[in-house]
C-alpha angles and dihedrals in degrees: 000000000000123000140155120240132177116222128200114241094251092051091049090051091051090050092050090049089051091049092053096044096049101027092241131155118242090256093051093048093050093048092047092049092048093047091049092050094047095043094054087087110192123041118232118239113252118228116223119193118235129213134195111248093194127232117339115264094212128041105267093216087066096044097108093046090049092049090051092050092050091049091050092051091050092051091050090049092050091047090050091054091057094062 
């Protein structure tokens, strides 16, 4: 099957490296990479480090109200710039 695909520069570089190392054509390298990615089956869970941010600086029970007030102030500022 023929199709057109757009590759990011880093992906293209990886494919070119695979082509050189294994003596593959572009078509063979793309198919091999796709098969390897699809055959891997399950994705591994990524671990993300967590950090303590300390005590909250605003009362959390007022967080939504504060967010609304800040949003209102920003809208007023943007409207004032249009005049």
